[in-house]
C-alpha positions in Angstrom: 76.1 113.2 124.7 76.5 109.5 123.9 79.1 107.9 121.8 79.3 108.9 118.1 77.7 106.5 115.6 80.2 104.3 113.9 79.8 106.2 110.6 81.2 109.3 112.1 84.3 107.8 113.6 87.5 108.5 111.6 90.0 105.7 110.8 93.3 106.3 112.6 96.5 104.4 112.8 95.7 103.6 116.5 92.2 102.3 115.9 91.5 98.6 115.7 90.4 97.2 112.4 88.4 94.1 111.5 90.5 93.7 108.4 92.9 90.8 108.5 95.1 92.1 105.7 98.7 93.0 106.7 98.8 95.7 104.0 98.8 99.3 105.0 95.4 101.0 104.9 97.0 103.5 102.5 98.4 100.9 100.1 97.5 101.8 96.5 96.9 105.5 97.4 98.7 108.5 96.1 100.0 111.1 98.5 99.4 114.8 97.8 101.3 117.0 100.2 99.9 120.4 100.8 102.2 123.1 102.0 100.9 125.9 104.2 102.6 128.9 105.7 104.9 128.8 108.7 106.2 125.4 107.7 102.9 123.6 108.4 101.7 120.9 106.1 98.6 118.9 105.3 98.2 115.7 103.3 95.6 114.3 101.0 95.6 110.6 100.3 93.6 109.5 97.2 93.2 106.0 95.7 95.7 105.6 92.8 92.7 105.0 90.4 89.1 106.2 90.9 86.1 106.5 88.6 84.8 109.8 87.4 81.8 109.3 89.7 84.1 108.8 92.7 86.1 111.8 91.7 83.0 114.0 91.8 82.0 112.5 95.2 85.5 113.1 96.5 85.5 116.7 95.3 82.1 117.4 97.0 83.3 115.9 100.2 86.5 118.0 100.2 84.5 121.1 99.6 82.3 120.2 102.6 85.3 119.5 104.8 86.9 122.8 103.7 83.7 124.7 104.8 83.9 122.9 108.2 87.6 123.7 108.5 86.9 127.4 107.7 84.1 127.5 110.3 86.0 125.7 113.1 89.7 126.1 112.6 90.5 129.3 110.7 91.8 132.1 112.9 93.1 135.5 112.3 96.9 135.8 112.4 96.8 137.2 116.0 94.7 134.4 117.4 97.2 131.5 117.1 
């Protein structure tokens, strides 16, 4: 397979950015910690203010990502 299209690449702290701003990419975002069993955690970062339209879009995308997580990452307790 070839390289992924740019739209599928995730932003990460190690990726290079064309932005010249010195501000953190998560500036003006709210942090929502999610606590899982066995002391594991997850985090959701959301802009501090979003429109109702963007909220609905965010909600749909989270639901899609949860379905992908369920299909690819959820294991029975004995499979870890």
